[in-house]
Backbone as CSV, one residue per row, in Angstrom:
resi,resn,N_x,N_y,N_z,CA_x,CA_y,CA_z,C_x,C_y,C_z
1,MET,150.168,84.671,72.308,150.438,84.893,74.001,150.991,86.307,74.522
2,THR,149.764,86.882,75.263,149.321,88.217,75.742,150.848,88.494,76.664
3,THR,151.075,89.613,76.375,152.316,90.291,77.392,151.744,89.970,79.190
4,SER,150.276,89.982,78.938,150.180,90.193,80.131,150.211,89.038,80.756
5,ARG,150.088,87.860,80.241,150.282,86.483,80.628,151.644,86.191,80.994
6,LYS,152.274,86.565,79.921,153.851,86.132,80.293,154.040,86.783,81.772
7,LEU,153.764,87.922,81.751,153.860,89.155,83.072,153.211,87.568,84.096
8,ALA,152.137,87.321,84.297,152.052,86.911,85.635,152.765,85.531,85.355
9,GLY,153.157,84.767,84.159,154.215,83.348,84.772,155.584,83.704,84.867
10,VAL,155.964,84.698,84.550,157.129,85.498,84.948,157.029,85.567,86.412
11,LEU,156.073,85.816,86.971,155.876,86.821,88.720,155.766,85.201,89.439
12,MET,154.734,84.128,88.637,154.562,83.279,89.522,155.915,82.467,89.175
13,LEU,156.778,82.329,88.599,157.841,81.429,88.915,159.017,81.915,89.689
14,ILE,158.926,83.470,89.967,159.804,84.339,90.534,159.199,84.101,91.937
15,SER,157.583,84.279,92.373,157.181,83.763,93.902,157.678,82.839,94.183
16,ALA,157.950,81.338,92.849,157.904,80.306,93.752,159.485,80.058,94.184
17,VAL,160.248,81.011,93.861,161.386,80.827,94.050,161.766,81.484,95.298
18,THR,160.931,82.938,95.496,161.451,83.663,97.015,160.839,82.381,97.795
19,HIS,159.541,82.354,97.634,158.557,80.986,98.818,159.475,80.150,99.215
20,THR,160.337,78.965,98.422,161.519,78.737,98.337,162.333,79.288,99.332
21,SER,162.902,80.272,98.960,164.055,80.899,100.010,163.539,80.851,101.612
22,GLU,162.303,81.246,101.561,161.930,80.743,103.090,162.034,80.047,103.641
23,LEU,162.289,79.300,103.357,163.228,78.079,104.202,164.489,78.353,104.868
24,PHE,165.184,78.922,104.223,166.716,79.610,104.544,166.565,80.571,105.090
25,VAL,165.477,81.422,106.097,165.363,82.073,106.394,164.863,81.785,107.154
26,PHE,163.987,81.528,107.130,163.161,80.948,108.676,163.448,79.700,109.130
27,GLY,163.739,78.777,108.408,163.909,77.445,109.138,162.572,76.857,108.986
28,TRP,162.864,75.331,109.408,161.533,74.567,109.041,160.431,74.664,110.286
29,GLY,159.138,74.721,109.727,158.080,74.715,110.552,157.064,74.528,109.820
30,PRO,155.844,74.120,110.847,154.773,73.995,109.951,154.272,74.877,108.832
31,VAL,154.341,76.240,109.381,154.365,77.597,108.025,155.240,77.031,106.876
32,ILE,156.177,77.135,107.330,157.065,76.800,106.134,156.502,75.304,105.375
33,ALA,156.002,74.424,105.448,155.589,73.440,105.135,154.523,73.768,104.076
34,ILE,153.571,74.491,104.137,152.605,75.264,103.724,153.333,75.710,102.413
35,VAL,154.239,77.288,102.761,154.892,78.023,102.061,155.428,76.979,100.730
36,LEU,155.899,76.113,101.328,156.678,75.493,100.064,155.941,74.659,99.568
37,GLY,154.634,74.199,99.839,153.522,73.720,98.893,153.260,74.351,97.916
38,PHE,152.911,75.812,98.642,152.456,76.785,97.694,153.820,77.688,96.307
39,ALA,155.170,77.188,96.897,156.191,77.078,95.948,156.015,76.505,95.224
40,ALA,155.452,74.940,94.980,155.671,74.497,94.104,154.565,74.285,93.287
41,ALA,153.354,74.515,93.602,152.237,74.802,92.891,152.596,76.054,91.820
42,PHE,152.908,77.342,92.484,153.147,78.214,91.639,154.251,78.588,90.876
43,GLY,155.319,76.680,90.594,156.006,77.050,90.064,155.543,76.397,88.525
44,CYS,154.662,75.427,89.069,154.210,74.531,87.803,152.730,75.534,87.177
45,ILE,152.014,76.515,88.116,151.193,77.354,87.424,151.958,78.474,86.569
46,GLY,153.253,79.048,87.408,154.297,80.101,86.328,154.930,79.132,84.663
47,VAL,155.332,77.944,84.689,155.323,77.235,83.763,154.658,76.981,82.861
48,PHE,152.800,76.820,83.045,152.265,76.614,82.271,151.045,77.586,81.532
49,LEU,151.515,79.041,82.687,151.563,80.364,82.134,151.546,80.310,80.882
50,LEU,153.181,80.429,80.676,153.897,80.768,79.870,153.802,79.696,78.717
51,ARG,153.008,78.582,78.640,152.552,78.143,77.258,151.030,78.359,76.803
52,GLU,150.664,77.873,76.276,149.232,78.311,75.345,148.576,76.603,76.594
53,GLY,147.374,77.191,76.623,146.068,76.467,77.156,145.006,77.408,78.053
54,ASP,144.044,76.914,78.009,142.846,77.872,79.447,142.959,77.391,80.509
55,ARG,143.279,75.744,80.899,143.013,75.515,81.985,143.547,75.992,83.586
56,VAL,145.119,76.240,83.007,146.047,76.645,84.204,145.375,78.018,84.569
57,LEU,144.755,78.654,84.219,143.985,79.926,83.956,143.302,79.628,85.564
58,TRP,142.497,78.913,85.603,141.484,78.514,86.870,143.275,78.418,87.616
59,TRP,144.101,77.744,87.774,144.924,77.817,89.123,145.597,79.207,89.340
60,GLY,145.665,79.526,88.036,146.363,81.088,88.265,145.400,81.979,89.110
61,ALA,144.125,81.561,88.757,143.095,83.157,89.831,142.637,81.742,91.315
62,ILE,142.686,80.773,91.418,142.115,80.528,92.748,143.303,79.940,93.693
63,LEU,144.559,79.665,93.852,145.436,79.597,94.128,146.368,80.802,94.732
64,PRO,146.060,81.666,94.126,146.825,82.970,94.318,146.392,83.552,95.591
65,SER,144.645,83.529,94.754,143.679,83.838,96.073,143.879,83.388,96.998
66,ILE,144.061,82.005,97.245,144.089,81.307,98.466,144.582,81.758,99.078
67,ALA,146.613,81.755,98.320,147.523,82.774,99.417,147.322,84.004,99.959
68,ILE,147.198,84.834,99.161,145.931,86.233,99.408,145.469,85.890,100.949
69,VAL,144.796,85.477,101.323,144.218,85.039,102.577,145.004,84.785,103.521
70,LEU,145.749,83.518,103.169,146.483,83.053,104.301,147.350,84.072,104.517
71,GLY,147.978,84.887,103.673,149.292,85.342,103.716,148.352,87.075,104.692
72,ILE,147.481,87.286,104.413,146.442,88.202,105.119,146.727,87.790,106.669
73,GLY,145.946,86.531,106.750,145.656,85.763,108.018,146.963,86.027,108.586
74,ASN,148.074,85.490,108.282,148.779,85.155,109.083,149.963,86.532,109.750
75,SER,149.563,87.696,108.670,150.338,89.155,109.044,149.524,89.191,110.637
76,ILE,147.990,89.463,110.231,147.079,89.431,111.164,147.711,88.657,112.773
77,ARG,147.621,87.653,111.813,147.603,86.714,113.514,149.191,87.043,114.160
78,SER,150.346,87.386,113.578,151.752,87.584,114.040,151.906,88.680,114.382
79,GLY,151.171,89.655,113.780,150.972,91.472,114.471,152.108,91.999,113.355
80,ALA,152.682,91.492,112.693,153.406,92.627,111.685,153.957,91.814,110.149
81,ILE,153.716,92.278,109.315,154.076,92.286,107.924,155.148,92.437,107.757
82,HIS,155.798,90.917,106.941,157.486,90.972,106.598,157.585,91.056,105.113
83,PRO,158.432,91.809,104.928,158.712,92.124,103.438,158.316,90.976,102.395
84,TYR,158.500,89.918,102.985,158.186,89.001,101.888,157.010,88.333,101.458
85,THR,155.906,88.644,102.624,154.465,88.996,102.626,154.481,89.615,101.535
86,VAL,154.569,91.222,101.788,154.293,92.187,100.784,154.804,91.686,99.454
87,TRP,156.040,91.326,99.121,155.918,91.014,97.658,155.134,90.011,97.351
88,HIS,154.696,89.052,98.047,154.130,88.086,97.615,152.584,88.606,97.327
89,LEU,152.085,89.244,98.153,150.627,89.442,97.669,150.170,90.786,96.556
90,ILE,152.187,91.271,96.104,151.969,92.051,95.137,151.759,91.434,94.152
91,VAL,152.819,90.119,94.234,152.916,89.175,93.278,151.086,88.907,92.535
92,ASP,150.465,88.313,93.868,149.210,87.788,93.965,147.601,88.357,93.187
93,PHE,148.060,89.714,93.815,147.074,90.706,93.555,147.391,91.775,92.155
94,THR,148.538,91.136,91.311,148.840,91.350,90.000,148.256,89.604,89.330
95,VAL,148.352,88.385,89.437,148.103,87.592,88.250,146.940,87.063,88.735
96,VAL,146.278,87.409,89.876,144.828,86.514,90.372,143.732,87.647,89.193
97,PRO,143.868,88.973,88.879,143.087,89.591,87.784,143.412,89.659,86.196
98,ILE,144.608,89.010,86.180,145.124,88.554,85.071,144.906,87.234,84.420
99,CYS,144.633,86.664,85.268,144.013,84.800,85.011,142.642,85.446,84.558
100,ALA,142.117,86.079,85.397,140.620,85.859,85.794,140.291,87.180,84.537
101,TYR,141.001,87.800,83.898,140.259,88.799,82.453,140.752,87.864,81.415
102,HIS,141.496,86.415,81.589,141.933,85.669,80.348,140.468,84.704,80.216
103,LEU,140.237,84.356,81.562,138.857,82.980,81.889,138.053,84.216,80.829
104,VAL,137.659,84.858,81.342,136.442,85.313,80.890,136.796,85.739,79.517
105,ARG,137.787,87.049,78.845,138.459,87.264,77.655,137.883,85.603,76.813
106,ASN,138.573,84.739,77.349,138.404,83.088,76.268,136.920,82.733,76.293
107,ARG,136.150,82.686,77.614,134.725,82.329,77.279,133.980,83.176,76.349
108,THR,134.157,84.329,76.269,133.208,85.220,75.103,133.752,85.055,74.038
109,ARG,134.749,84.565,73.587,135.478,84.072,72.462,135.195,82.960,71.679
110,THR,134.884,82.455,73.116,134.595,80.558,72.470,132.932,80.803,72.478
111,PRO,132.262,80.260,71.431,131.172,79.625,71.447,130.595,78.513,71.985
112,ALA,129.480,78.550,72.745,129.289,77.462,73.122,128.591,76.591,73.010
113,ILE,128.228,74.851,73.042,128.668,74.128,71.886,127.048,73.189,72.498
């Protein structure tokens, strides 16, 4: 397992914790329900990135990409960017390329059947 994949896994686990902590900072609301859904998904992605297997790489590339769009959209809608959003965007903009790189690398390494 590569260092970059371990980094992506750890970042996703930390992101899951910080997403969950938003409930205690902002209180319950429709946006927090979505945030907690991402927290659960990111926790699972983080765990599976720390194991062998390629299927999780798709999840690690797609879900954080969706989170990027939602985070930027929410910041535009509210007219401000919160430090939580900045942190999550940094994580997402780090994890997505790592997962995409490993997907491409594994595809070129595995012969077609």
